[in-house]
N, C-alpha and C positions, 0 to 999 in steps of 0.2 A: 346051727350056730346059736350061741347064747345071746339072749336079749340084754345087751349091755345097759340100755336105758332102764330096764326093770331092775337089773342088779344094782345100778347106781342109786335108784330110788330107795331100795331096801337099805343100802349102806348109809345113805343120808339119814334115814329114820333111826338107824341104830347108833350112829356116831354123833350126829349134830344134836344140839339142844332142841327140845327138852329130852328127847329119847336117850341120847348118850349118857348124860349125867344120871338120869333115872335108872338106866340099865346098870350103871356102875353101882349105884346104891342098892339095887335089887340083888346083884351078885353078892354084895357085902352081907345083906340080910340072910341069904341062903347059906353063907359060910359062917354065920354068927356062932354056932356052937362048935364047929370043927376048928376054925381058926379065928378066934375072937379078936385078936389084935389086928390082923389083916382086915377082918370084916369091918371093924370100927373105922379103920383108915379109908376103906372103900366107900362106906356110907358117908363119912364126913366129906370126902372129896366130891362125891356125887351131889350131896345136898348143898355144900358151900359153893361148888362150881356152878350149879344151876342158879343159886342166889346171886353170885357175882355177875353172871352173864345177863341177869335180869335188871342190873343197875344201869341207869342211863349213862353215867360217866364211863363205865366200862364198855358199854356198847359203842359209845361215840369214839372212844380210844381205839377200839378194834377197827371200826370203819375208817377212821382217819389214818390208821396204819396203811390202809390200802390206797386211800386218796386224800391228800391234804392240800391239794391245789386250789386255785381260785375258780370262781364260777366262769362260765363261758364269756369270752370277750367278743362282742359282735364285730369288732374291727377285724378280727382274724378271718371272718367269713369271706373276705375278698379273695383269700387264697384257695377257697374250696370250690368244688364243682357240683356237689350234691350233698343232700342231708339224708342220713341213714338213722332210722329209729329201730332199735332192737326190742323184740317182744320179751315179756317176762312171765307169761302164764295166762291161762284161760280159765274162767269160772264156768264149769260145765253145767248145762241144764238149769240155768237160772230161771225160776218160775216167773218172776216179774218181767223178764225179757222174752219169755217164750222160747228159750233155747240158750245156746252158748253166748257168753259175753266176755268182755275183757276183765281179767283179774285186776285187783287194785294196783299192783305194782306196774302192770302194763299201762293202765289208764294214766298213772302219773307220768310215764314216759311219753305217752301220746299227747297229753295236755301240754307238757313242756316242749315237746317236739313241734306242736302246732304254733306255739309262741315263737320258737326259733325260726320256723319256716316263714311266718308272716314278716319277721324282721329282716331275714336274709334273702327271701324270695328264691331260695335254692330249690331245685326239683327234689322231690321226696321219694325215698325208697323205704318200705317197711319190710321187716324180716321176722318170720316166725311160722312154723308149720304145725303139724299135729304130732303129739307125743304118742298117744294111744288111739284115740278116736275123737270124733267131733269136727267142728269147723276149724279150718286152718287159722291160726292166730293172726297172720298178716291180713287176711280178708276182713276180720273183725276190726283190726286197726285201721284199715283203709276206710271201712264203712264209718267208723267213728270220726276219723279226721275229715272226711268229705261231708258227712251229713250233720255232724254236731259241732265241728270246729271250722267248717268252711275252708278247709285246706286241701287242695288237690294232691293226689298221689300219682306219681308217674310210673313207679315200678313196684311190683309186689312179689316178694320172694316167699313162697308159702310151703317150702319143703323141709326146712331146717328144724332140728330138734334140740340142738345144743348151741352154745356160743361159737364153738369151732365151726359147726355147719353154717351158722349165721354168716360168718366171715367168708367161708369158702364159696357158698352159693351166691351171696350178695356180690362178692368180688367178681364172679363170673359175669353177672349182669352189668356191673359197672364198667369193667374193662371193655366189654363189647360196645359201650357207649363212649369210650374214650375218657372215662373218669378215673383219675389217679389220686385225688385228694378229696376227702369228705369231712363234713361235720358229723360227729357221731353222738347220738343221744342214747344214754343208758343211765342207770343209777351209778352214783359215784363209786360204790364198792365194786361195780362190774367193769368200770372203765379200764383199769390196768390190763386185765386179761383180754378184754375185747379189743383194745388198741393193738396189743401184741398179736392177736389172731389176725387182724386185718393187715398188719405190717407184714406178716408171714405170707400173705397173699398179694403183696405188692401195692397195697392201698394205704396211703398216708392218712392219718386221722387228726382232726382238731377236736378234742373232747368237749362235749357240751353236757356235763353231768347234772343230773337232778338228784334230789334226796341227799345233798351234802350234809354230813353229820355236823351238828352245832353244839357248842358248849354253853349255849344260852339257856338258863333256867329261871323261870319267873317266881317260883315258890319252892319252899323246902320239900313239898310233896313231889316235886319234879325229880328229886334225887332218889326217890324210893323205887323198889322193884316194880317193873311194869311189863305187860305183854309186848308193847311196842319196842321196848329196849331189847327184850329177848328176841324179838323178830329181827332187829338190826344185827344182833350178835350172831344169829343163825346165818344170815346172808354173808356177814363178814368172814366167818369161819368156813363157810362153803366156798367162797372165792379164794381164800387162802389155800384150801385143799385143791381146788381146781387149778390154781397157778402152779402148785407143786407137780401135779399130774402133767400139766402142759409143758413144763420145763423138762421133766423126765422124758416125755415123748419126743420133745425137740432134740434132746441129747442123744436119745436112741436113734433117731433118724439121721443125725450127723454121723454117728458111729457107723451106721450101715452104709452111708454114702461114701465114707472114707475108703481110699484104695487099700 
């Protein structure tokens, strides 16, 4: 069987920035003598595309296309029965930690999840497994929450590798505990697809997004290209692609189920 996780990783590197635009420009350079007009177009699109995706306003616009809602309203927590924090990656073999630790995006979710947990007093589930090797992400999340943020974790789902599996495996744990509505902590760009995945499993969600894109800029230099903006564009485009795949998969399942 093909390793779809590995295939997805290669496709991400080839399509998403910076790899996608750079590859487009490289193809243009290879074609420069054979098809100069087409080559110039490809190089221009690649370079200008990478530049545009590195601009903070463009990055913010892409992210807000996915989520433009308000921050979490704690008053809505009365309707929830549990708090779920989704993982976002592990930093493997971190020398200063003597092993695996949470990647920055996961740490942001854990930090905000701890804040929400203290305010709502909801029982916490953390979700995230192992993609290739190393310590399951959820175990690292649990350790950080309990030892660094003093927030207890009731459930640990440590087998999922994708957002879809996050929802499927977490929902199985939650349904067994009679939980049907949760507060869901993830990055704003991940919220639409994650809530749809949980809804497909019969779990209603109240979004608690972190990393909400802002239009606030303190200085003219904040409008110039930056790695942080490119990072945001990367995740926004990834989620857009993921949502397309999710809807296609959903449509295919409906067609197969139809008599």
